[in-house]
N, C-alpha and C positions, 0 to 999 in steps of 0.2 A: 458229677463230674469229680474223677477221682484225685488224689493227691498229686502225682507225678504231674497227669496233665494241666493241672492248677501252675504246679512251677512252672512249666513249659510258656502257658500265657503269661504268667508273669515278667517270665523272663522278655520274650516279644514286647512286651509292655513297656517293658523299661529302654529295651535297644532302640522302639521304632521314636520315644522320646528322645534318648540320645542324640540319633539320627536325626530329628528335628529341631531341634536346639541348635547342632550343629551348624545344620543347612543354615540356619537364622543369621547364626555368625558370620557365615561367609557370604550371605546375600547383604549384609546390613548397610545401609549406605552410608558413606562417610561424605561432606560438603568442603570442598576445598576452593580456597580462595586465593586472589596473592595479585601480583601487577607484573607487567613486563615492559622493558625498557631497551633502548639498544645499549651499546657500550659505552654514549657518553651520558647515561643515564635518563634521557627523554622518553617519555611516553608513547610507545606504538600502540596506537587504536586497531581496534579490528584484524586484529591477531587470532587466528582459529586456535582454539584450546579442544584438543580432543583425546578422550579416549579410547587409549588403545583396542582395538578387535572391535572395536563397536561403532554405531552411529552418535554415541552421545556426547555433544559437543558444547559450546557457547565461544562469543567472541570477545576481544576485552572493548570497553565503553571506550571512550573520549580520554580519559587521563589512564588509560592501560592494565584496568583493571576487570577483574575475573571472581564468577562465583562458579561452581562447576558439580555439582553433586554425582559421585561416581561409587562404583559398586565393584567387590568382587574380591578375592583372597590375596592379589598382588597387583594392585590396579597401576596402569601406567598413563602420563598424561605427554600428547603430542603436542608443541606447540611449531606453528609453522604459517610465516609472513613473506608474502611477494619481496624478494629481493636480500634476503634473510636467511641464515640457515635453520634448517629444522633442529631442533631439540627433543628428546625422548627423555623423560624424568619419572621416576619412580614414585608413587605418592609415597610407601612405607610408614604407612598410618598417622602422616602428616595432615593437619589442616591448613598450614600456609605455606604456598609455595611461591616465590618471587624469579623471575625468569630475565636473563639478558642474555638476547640473542645479538650473534655476532653476521655482518652482513655476507653475503654469499658472494665469492666471487665471480661465479657461472651467472649471477640472477641481480646481479650488482643497480639494475635498473629496472624501472617497469617497463612494460612494454606499448608501446603507442604505434594505433594504427593506422597506415599510412595508404596510398593506392594500391589494390593487390595486393597487401601483404603487413605485417607489421615489423617494427624494429625496436631494439630497445633504444629507450632515451637516451642514453651516451653514445648511442652512434647514429642519431640523426646529425644530416647536415642542412637540413632546409628548416625552415621558422614555420615554427606547428607547435600549436598550441592545445593542449589533454585537460579537460574537465570531466570528472570521475567522482565516484562516493556521493560523500554528502552536499558537496556543491550541487548536484542533481538533484537532489531530494528537499533542499535544504529550506524550502516556501512552495507552499501550493500554487501550482500556474496551469493556465488553461492549455499553453503549449510550450510543447517543451523547451525550444530555443529560449523563452524568456528567461530562464534561468543563466543564460550568458551575460545579461546586460550588466555592465562595470565588471567585469571579471575576466574579459579577455580583451589583450590591448589588442587595438585594430577592427574592432570588430565594434562599429558602432549602429546601437539598436537601440530603438523605442517602440512603444506601443502609439498604434494608428489613433485610437481613439478609444471611449469607454463605452461602445457598442457590445454587444454582446457576442461573440465569437470574434471582435473584431481580428486583423491581423496584425501581422509586425512589422515595422519598416525597420529594413539593417542592409549594412552594405560591409565589404571587409574594404579598408586600404583607399576609401574615399569613393568616388563617381567617375568613371573614364570614360564611357561611351555616352553620346548627347544624343543617337538616335533607336540608339540599341538599348537592350535592359542591363539592367547594373547588379541584377540578384544573384547571390552565391549558388555554385552548383552545388543540391543537399542529396546525399545519397545514402541509405538506408540498408544496411546490411549487406552495402557492395550495390544498392539498387536504385538508379535515380528518382527523386521523388521529388515531384512538380507540385505548387498552390500550398494551403496552408499545412502546417506538420500536426498531423490528427495521430500520431503516436503516441499511445499513451504515458505520458512522462516517469512512471512507476515499471515501463517497461526499458527504460532506455539503460544502459549500461556502462558507455563512455561517449563522449562527443569530441572529436579530432577538428581542428580548425586549421587548415592549409592555407597559407598567405604567402610563400615566394614561388618562384618559378620552377624551383627544383621539386620543389610537392606537388603544384598543381600542372605542370608540363604533363604528368603522365594521363590527364586527364585532355590533352588536347586545345581542340576548339571548346570545351565547355569549360573549360578553367580558368579563364582571363579574371572573372572577378573571386575568385576564391572558391574554395571549398570546405563543406563541413559534411565529414563520415557521421553516420551515428551508428552505433553497434547497440543491438538490443540484448537482451539475457538471456543465458545459456543455463540449463540446466548442468548437476554433477552428479559424480556417483553417491548414492546413500539414501537414507529413507526420506520418501516426500518431506520436504518442506512448504508449508503453508504460511504467505502474508496477506494481512488485510489490511488496507488502507483508507481513511475515511478523513472528509472534511466539509467543513460547514462554515460559510462565511457570509457578511450582510455589507451591501456595498451603498456607497452614498456619493455624491458630487465631491470631488477632490477642490472647491473653488470654482466660481462661475462670475463672471462678466457681473455688474452693477446696472440692472437697466432702471431708467426711469421713473420713481413712482409716478402716483397722480398728481400731486403738489407741484414734483416737478418737470413733469411735462407740460404741466399747464400754464409755470411759467415758461417754458422753454416756446411755446406755442404764441404765446401773448409777447414776447418781446420779439418772436421772428413778424410779429405785424405791427409792430410798435416799430420796425424798421423801415418798414414800409407806408407808415401813418394810417394801418386802421386798428392800432388799437391804443387809448390812451387811460383808461382805467375797468376796472371791473364790468361799468355800465356797457363796455363793447363784450362783453364775452359773447352775448348771442349771434351776434357777428361771424363770431370763428371756432363756436362749437355746436356742432347740432343739437335737437331737444334730447332726444337721448342721453349724450356725454354731459348738458350742461345739467340736468336733472342728478346723473348720477355722481357730480360735480359736488354738486352744492349739499347732497345727502352724504358725501364721505365717502361713496362707493369706489371703490380703485381694486383693481387685480392685478396682482404679478403674475403673469402671464407664464411665464417659464418657470416660477417656484408650482403652480399650478399642474404642467408636466412634467418637472424632474423629481421622479420618487427615490425610492428605496432599491436595491438590487439585493441579487442572491447567486450563490456557487453553493453546490453539492456535489462530492466525488465521493464514489465507493469502487474499490479496485482489488480484487482476489485476483494472484498467483501461486502457484503451484509448480514446485521445481524438485528435480530429483534425478532418481537413476540407477544403473548399476556397472560395470566395467565397459561394459557395449553400448549401452542403451543410456543417454538424457536427455530431457525434457525439463521444458518451461512454457505453460500455459497460463493464461489470464485472461481477467475480463474486467471492462469497465462501465459505467457508467455517470454520465458526467450533465449535472445541468445548471444550466448559467442564466439566469433574468439581469436583464439590465436595467436603468434607471427609469426609460420610460415604457408604459404599457406595451403589452405587444411586441414587444422586441426580446426573444428567446433562442437560447439556441439548446439543444438535448443533441447527447452523442453516445453512442449503444459501440462499442468495441471487443473484439477480441485475438487473442494472437496462440500461435504454435507453433514453438520452436521446438524442433526434434532432432539430434543425430544419432544415428546408429551406425557402429563399427563392424560390417557386415564380414571384413577377416581385420588380421591385423594390419594389413596396409591399405584399405579400401574404408572409405567413410562416405556415408551419404545423410546429406542433412537438410533440414528444410525452414525456414522462417515464412510464415503465414501471416496477415494480419486482414482483417475485413472490420470496415468502418459503417456505419450509418447514421448520416446528420440528420435533424429536424430542426429546421430555424425560420423563427418569423421572423421578416426583416419590416421593422417601423420605417415609415417615409417620416424624413426628418420636418418635427414641428415647431421647431424653435425657431426656424427663420420667420414664419410667420408670427410666431408670439412677439418676438423680440419689438415686431417693428410694432405691435397689435397696441393701441390705444388702451390704456391703463383704464378710462374712464368707460366701466363695463363690466358684467359679471356673467360668469358660464352658466346659471343655471339663474330662474325664477326663483319667487318666494315659495313656489309648491315644489322646488326641486327639479321642474321641468328643464331640458336641456335650451338653451339657447344658440340657434346655429349662427345668428347673424347679432353679437353682442352689445354693437357699439352705435345703433341705429345707421348703418350705412350697408345694403343689399348687397354690396359686393367685397364686404369682408367678415371671411368665415371665422367661427369661434376657432382657434388652432386645436381645440379637444374635440374637435369632430371627428378626426378617425380613431379613437377612440370608443364610437361610438358602435352598437352590436349591428352587425350585416354591413357599416362601412367601409372597411376597406379590412383586405389580407394580404400578403406579399408572404408566400412559404416557398421554403425551397429545401427537395429533399435530394439528398448526394450518398448513393451507395459506392464503396470504394473497397474493390479484394487488391491487396497489394502481396506480393512474396516470391520467394524465391528456391529452386532448389537445386543444392550444388552435388558433387559428388570429389572427392579427394582420393587422389589414388597416387601412392608413393611407390614405383615400381624398384626404387635401388634406394638406400640411403642416400639422405640429403636431399632428395629430389621428390618435390608434391608436384601432382598434376590437377589441375582445377577446373570441372566445365560445371558454370555456371548459367543456370535459367530461372529468366525473372520476367516478372506478370504485372503489370498495372492497367488496371479494369476501374474505370467510374461511369457510372449515371446519374446524371444532374436534371432532374426536373424543378423551372420553375414558374409557379403559376401565382398572376396578381390578378385581384378585383379590386377599383374603386367607385363605390357608389356615385352618383350625382353628389355635388356640395361636400366633397371632400378636396384635401390640400391639391390630390394630385389630377381632379378633374377641374376644380376652381367652381365658383358660384356658377349655380344652374348647370352645371356645363354634363355632356352624355358621360354615362357610365362606361368603365373599361374595360374589359376581363381581355385576358393575357396568359398564354400558356409558351414557356420554352423547354425544347427536350435538346440535351447533350448527352451524347455518348464518345467518349475516349478512350483507346486502349495502347499501351507499348508494350511492345516485346522484345526481350534482349536475350543474348545468347554471350556467352563470353568464356574464351576458353584460353589459361594461362599457367605456365610454369613457373616453382619456385624454387632455386636450387641454391644451396649453400655449402660452404665448406672452406674447413680451418685448415692450412697447408702449413704445419708447423705451428710455434708459438706467436711468429712473427707475422702471419697471412692469412687473414680471412675477405674470403670473398663469397658475394651474395649476386644471383645472376634472375630477372624477370624477363621475360616472354611471354608475349601473349597477342590475341584479338578480339574483336567484340564486332558484332554488328547489333542493331536495333532498329526498331522499326514503328511507324505509331500512325494511326488513322484516328481523325476528329470527324466526326457528324453532328450537325445543328439544326433542329428546325421550331420554326416559332411560327404563331399565328396570334391573331388580336383583330378585335372588334370594338366596334360602340353600342350604349343604347340597348343593352341585353334585357331582352323581356323580363326576367326576373333575378333578383339579387341572390337567391339560392341557391342559383345554378356557380355563383362563383366564377372559375373558371375549368369549370368540369364540363362544359356545354357553351363554347364557342359558336355553334350554330346557329345559336338563338339569339346572337348577336343582329343588329339591324344595319348598322351603317359602318363605316371608314373602317372595310375589312383590309388585314395586311396581312400579305406569306411570306415567308421567308427559310431557305431553307442554304446549307453550304456543307462543303466535302474539302477535307483538306488532310492530303498524306505525305509521309516525308519518312528518308532512311540513311542510316550510317552507317559504312564500314570505318573500322581503323584497326591498325597494329600496332603495337607500342613493346618497348624494353627499358630495363634501366638495370645497371650494373652497380654493384656497391665494393668496393675494395677499399679494406681495414690494412695497416702495414705498421707494423712495430708496436699495435697496440696505442696508436697514438696519431696517427695521420690515417683521414678518411678520405675519400671520393666516390662522390656519386654522379651517375652520367644517364639521362632520361632521353628519350625518344618517344614521339607518338606522330604519325601520318593519318590524317583524317582524311577520306573522303565521303563529300554527303550530295543526296540526289536535289537539294536545292540549289545548288551549284550548277551553272552551264556548263555544255560540254568542254572540254579542252582546259577546264580551270576548275576541276572537281576535289584536287585532291591537294594538301596542304600539310605543312611541316613543323614538327614542336619540339625543339632543340631544348635542352637545358645541363647544365654541368654545376656541381657544387665542391667545394675540398671542405673540413674541419680539421683543426688542430687541437687536442685534445694538451695543453699548455700543463694540467696537473701532471702529465706522468712525464715531464722532462725533468733530470737530474736537477737542475738550480730552481724547482718547485717542490722537491720531495719532501723537504723538511720545512717548510712554511705550512704553519699547524694553521694556523687562521684560514687558509684557504684549502677548502676539500674538494672543491672541483672548477676547472676552467677549462673554459672549451672558445676556440674564435673559430666561426663559420664565414664563408663566403660564397653567394651563389651567382650565378649569371643565367638565365632561359627567358622561352617565347611561351608563350600560351594564348589563346586565342577566345574569341566570343561568336556565339554560334550564333549572331544576329541576323541572319539573311535568312527572311519569311519565306515561306514554300512559295514558289510559281513570281517572285519578287525580281529574279532576274530575266523572266519572260517579259514580252509589251503586252498591256491591258486595252480590252473594250470598254468605252461607254458607251451609253443605250441614250439614245433620244426619241422622245415619243410626238405625235404629231397626228394630225386629223386626216383622215383618208376621206377624200368626197367621194361618195358613192351616189351619182343621183339627188335622190331627194334627202340623204340621209347621209351623217359624217360616222366613220366607226376609228376607232383608233388603230395608229399602225408604229411600227417601231422602227427603228434604223440604229444603225452601228457604225462609230467612228474610232478611230485609236484614239485611246486613254491616257496611255502613258506608253514610254519610248522604250523598250528592249533595253539593257544592260549587261550581256553576256560576259563583263570583265566584271561585275561584280564578286566581289567576294569576302571574307570576315573580318572583323577587324582582330586586331593583332597587340597583345602587351607584352612589352620587353622587361624584365625586372630584373633590378640589379639590388643584391640585400647583404649587409654588414652585420654579423650577429655576436652576439656574447652570450654565454650562459655561465653562469657561476655560482656555486657554493660557499658561504663564509660558513667558521666554527661552528663545525662537524655539521653541517646542514642545518644551522637555527636560521641563518639566514640564505634562501637560494633565489633565483631569479634569472630573466633575461633581458637582454636589451638588443633594439633590431634597429639599424636605420637602412634605409632603402628608396628606393626612385623608381617610379614605372610609367613607361615611355607606349602611351596608346594610340597606335596610328592605323589609316586606313578607315577612319571613321565613316559608318555612314549619313550621309548629307547631302542634303540637296544641293546641287549646281547648276547655275543657271546657264541655258543654252541662248545663242543666235537666234532671234525673231523669223531668220529663216526657216529653221527647222518647224516651223510651226507646234514647237512645245518650250512651253515658259522653264521647265528646272526637269533634270534628271535625278535620280538619287545614285552616288557613287562613291568611292571610296578615297574619301580627301579629310584633309584635317589630322589633327593630331592634340591630346592631350597628355599632361604629367602630371603625377601625383609624386609627392615626397615627403617622408615622415619621420619619425621617430617613436618606437614605441618601448614601453618600460614594465616588465611584468616583477615585481619584490612577493615573496611569500616567508613570513618572519616566523619563528618560535620566541615569542616575547617573555614568557613566564611558565616555568615547567617545575612544579614543588612536588616532592612527592607525598606531601600530604592532598594529592590529589587536584589542586589547582592549576587549571592550563589557560591560557592566552595567545592564541593566534591571530596575525593580520595576513590578509593579503591585500594589495596595490598592484593597479593597474594603472597604466597611463597611455595617452595617444595624440600625437600631434602631427597633422596631415594638414599639406599644403595642394591644396587642386588645381591648377588653371588649363586652359586652353592653350597651345601651342601657335597652329597656324590652324587655317579657316579652309575652307575653297576657293582655288585662284588668287592665291594670295591675300584677302584681301584682311585688314585690323577688324574689322566688325561687320555683324551680320544683325542688322533689326527688325528683319521681316522673320525671323527664325524664335518661334515661343513668345511667349508673353512680354521677354525684357529684350530677348536679342544675345547675342553671343559675340566675347569682346577677347580677342589676343591677351594675353596676360593676367585672364581674370581668371577665377572659378568659373563652373559651366553654369549653375544656379546663380544670376546674380539679379539684382533690384534695382534696374537702370531710370532714374528719373531724376526731377528738379530736388535740392535740399533745402529743405523748410529750415527756416533761422528765426521763425518767430509769425509773429502777427503785427501790421501796421498800429501803429500808437497814435494818439491824439498828438500835435505836432508834429507829422512829419506826412502834411496832406499833399505837398507840392513834389517828395520825392517821390511818394505812390501814386501820384496822378502820372509819371511820365511811365507806365505801365499799367495805365488805366484801372487804379486801383485807388483803395481811402481806407481810413482806419479801419481793423476790425476783418479785413481780407487778409487772407496769407501773405506770410511772406516768404519769399525764395532767393537763396544766395544767387547773386550775377559773378558768375563763375569766372567769365573772361574779362571784366570791369569795363564793359563799354558802353554800361548804364541803363543797358534794357535788358529784359529778360527773352531769349528766343530758345529752340530746342535745344540749339549748342550750348546752352547752360546745363543739360543735364548732365549726371554724371553717375557713376556706381556708386549706391551708398549704401551697400551691404550685401550678404549673401547668404544663403540654406544652411550654410555647411557648418559646424561646430569649430572654432580654432584650435580647440581639445577637449578631452571627454577624461574623464578621474574616476576610477569604482575604488573606493578604500571597505573592504570588510573586516570586521572584528568578529572572532568568535572569543566565548567564555565558556570554559567547564569547570564543574566541582561537586564531583560524587552524586553524578546523574543527569544535576541540573545545567542545562545549555542556554546559555544568551548569546545570539548572534545579529548582528546589525550591519546594513549595506548604506554608503553615501554615494552617490552619484551625482556627478556635475558633467554639465555640457554648455561651456563656455565659447561666448566669441560669435553664436548665430546670430541673425536679422530674421526676424519672421512677420508675415503679413497679419497682423491682429483684425480679426472682425471686428472685435468690437471698436477698436479706435480706429476704425475705418466706415463704421455704420453710425456716426453723427448725423444726424437729419438735419439740415442747415435751413430746412424749409418747413420743419415744424409740423408736416403733413403725417408724419408718423413718428412711433416711438423709438428709442435708441436707446444703448449703456449711458449713464452716468458722463458727463465730459464736464470739466470747467472753460466754457466758453466765454468769448469776447463782449464786454458792453459798456459802453462811457463810464461807467459804475466801477466795472471789473477788467483795469486793464490789465488781462490777464496775455499771456504769448502761446498758450497751447492752443487753442480752438477758435475758428472765426466768428464773427459774431451772428446769430440764428437770422434770417433772410426767407420772407415770404416768397420776396421776388426773386427767386432764383432757385437753383435746384441741388444735388452733388453732381447732376452730369454735367450742369454748366458752372458749378465753380471753379474758377481757378486755381490751379494747380492742390485741387481734393484730395488728389490720389496720395500725396506725400502724409498724409496724417495716419499710414496705414501702417506704415514702416516701425516696429518696435525691435528694443535688444531683448531677445529669446533667451539669452545664458539664464541656466538656474541651477543652484543646490538642492537635492533634496536629500532625505531619508527616505532610502527605497522601501527598506524590510527591516522589519525589527522580527524576531521570532524567538520566542522563551520557551522550552522545553525543557521535560524532565523524564528519564529512563528509570523507570522501578528499578530498586535491586533485585539481580536475578533470584534471590530467596521469595521476594513475592511474584515474581513472574512463576517461579516454582510450584507453588502454591496453585496458581491459575491453568496450572499444566501449559504454559508457555515458554517461550526460548526469549521471548524480546516482549516489553510492552513500552513503549513511548505514548507520552502524550504532550501537545505546543498548543501554544496561540502566537499566530503571527499579524502584524499590523502591516498593511502593504498600501506604501505612496501615502501615508499620514502626514508627512511635515515636509514645509517646503521652505529652505532655509532661506534661501536669497533667490528674489525674480524681481524686475522690476514693473512687470504686471501682475501680483500676486491682488487678491488669491487664486488667480485663473493659473490654472498648471499649464508651462510653456511647452510643457512634451506634446502636448496634443498637436503643437502646429501654427496656431494662433484661430481654429475655427472654433464657432458658436456650437457646431453640430455636438449632439451627442458626445458630451462630456468627459473629462478624464474621470476616474474613480477611485476614493479609495475604499479598501477593506480590511474589517478586522476576521481571523479565518479563525477555527478553534478545530484539532487535527488528532488523529489517533492513526498509531503505525503499533501494528502487533504481529508475531508469526508463531507457530509453531508447529 
């Protein structure tokens, strides 16, 4: 190589290394961190921090801190947050950038979803509660609605039981209807959703709870019980973001009634026989125990059958979500697997679900979006064995010395081992549910401010339930024939809605928005069932019903109904401080008779933003103040398909055909038609106050309401000359009155990152029956306890127990044919004798008030939160208290019963000569105070610093532990959890859950 060429080569080498070094310097990454606050210095969690021109970004944590690696020669950070002005800040080589965001006058409030649209929270005139963000994912739940417990005033929500996949019991502002349903209307992405909520909780973006008439009237005959709007997540612009959420938890019983041990039951049985003179000492034990029980007693062999049955359960959940998009396309995709094992064997739920939410802008003014969900549930349902276990003699054992199962463990050929259903091939009850739910919508904006939407929704699910129970199982009983049954159900609902939203600002002093639309839906349900007994082989289970040999039963059914609706809403804002809303909906339903198919539901509301008035402008302590007033009607679509028609009953008789008789059938009028039957209607008046204090460090709402529900569906007596006893008619009225308070406070927000916030939710509701059919004051023929004007719907009407008759009170007790040791009840009218007229309303199942208090603490990535939930003033029927076996033929809960040596006032004396059914006033034992205060959830979480997440190539990494339902602070029946309501089947659970959240 010559010298000139060598010089050129060295020059090119030098130039290459200089360029490489320059490029490396330009591409060098810089870590920037800081804190984002509002104008008052309070931390802003969830602020988006994005490097301009890239998809590189982060979000502030609970104390407003962020960390982001940026690159480039002159990077700029964009800070954006809903309700605040966006800021662009050049990095200029800095490693620390703190930002204060100012409120955005154009987006001052969060947007709240309402019926067929959205509205700024500051412009709401109705009573609407919104839950979103960290409140939706704070605790791991099976049903997304469970996160609302104790957080939404007016919503009374409890778990139904500890069974795997157990539903929730909930209502909004009390119980209105007597003969129809009280469940709120639930809509997912605008489409009606019935049944248990199987939407993946991680897919939910927000939930709005509509409570007063101006909020619910837009749903007409479906809205009287309140409305819950669920909006699922959607994608955004930028590169794909992947989230992974998982948790695993272990469940155990949260207390349970104490069942008598072997010695305790022996003492009870002896005392019951002593009362009637059949036991004087241990030498008489052979008279009152069978040989098996006597041998086990003498050998100290006892079994706690409930303890043998109740074990531990588990929950595990895995969810993956992907979101992203471009300037025209947005997408959110997710899949979930959930597996829950109950406390009892063969009690299990598996759920698989997938979601696809996609939006695409075909043109600048034309967008198509879809929200689709598919769910597959596989559930094994255990028949409750605890009823059998709790009354089982403890003088037995489930297995013999060789480990063989003992079907009849207590020497009684009619008393089965309560563990029998757990044996291989004994019992199977399996439910398979497949559901497709979704919608397709088109949004078209032909002119500025006008959006026309057409939305088509589908809800399709298929259900198969199969049951097999072998002989000698709890279902069939001792030596009963095996049972095999299959039930098939298909349901579909098609919804098509078209509506237009228009909004316009007319100068600075006038704003209007209007909604006009129509909706039609049609649903169809088919069911088929078949059952037989004495299956040829247990291996067939419920898959070969043709192999059953007796007691065949077939059934099928079809139900169809549809509804057409027209609706409108007008909002008007005057001078930025006076708000008016008018709503009207008309519903026409196929279930109503000709000439009576349509009904109308209007409402009106007004709000006054007091903070905008001059006399409050300079009051610094008040940052927000708004007064709301509303009145309107909504309905309860409580008329069932074909209910307005007359029904036929079928009669079977033998038809004599010479030497043989064959079955023949006849038909007769079974129910009188009532073409006037219509919907129940609720009129609601609501007065509300929204407020913010001290730069919104304290915010809240206060609502006072009254709801009158008329035209209740109740039976009305008919003259005997009609040939009918009763007819279902629109009669009667109920009323609910109450007060609700929601408080949200920022207690501490320090610059070192420590933050403490609290949420307070209080509800007091008074429910009463105002009128019954034909002006009667009480109807003792309705339900278990009857209906009473002036009392709540679900009351307990009985004698009032005041103790036990004691020694020395023989003469007074004899006036009512009683003696010491018997139950003593109050003589309400003081006439000296106890008659049915001495019965009174002694309680009801509704709480006087409920309370939820949530506290959250955060410090440099560490989060601690807990919810205290109270439900006070309710009476429950305690199965434990009412299961005392006075004759001692069976076992039962531990009670303090009367004897001459133990003159208690709790329970009557054991008596082998009587039974529960023949013991006077026995039912008075079962009513107990069901009030409770519990620590519902405690969560400790840690969000790893962004520097660590970056090393793992993650944008977020969080781990947590949650203790659910662990501590009952107050209860009259502890350790039993009264949230269960008194039943001893499927006890409530407490759980310890460990979880992981990550995204990249």
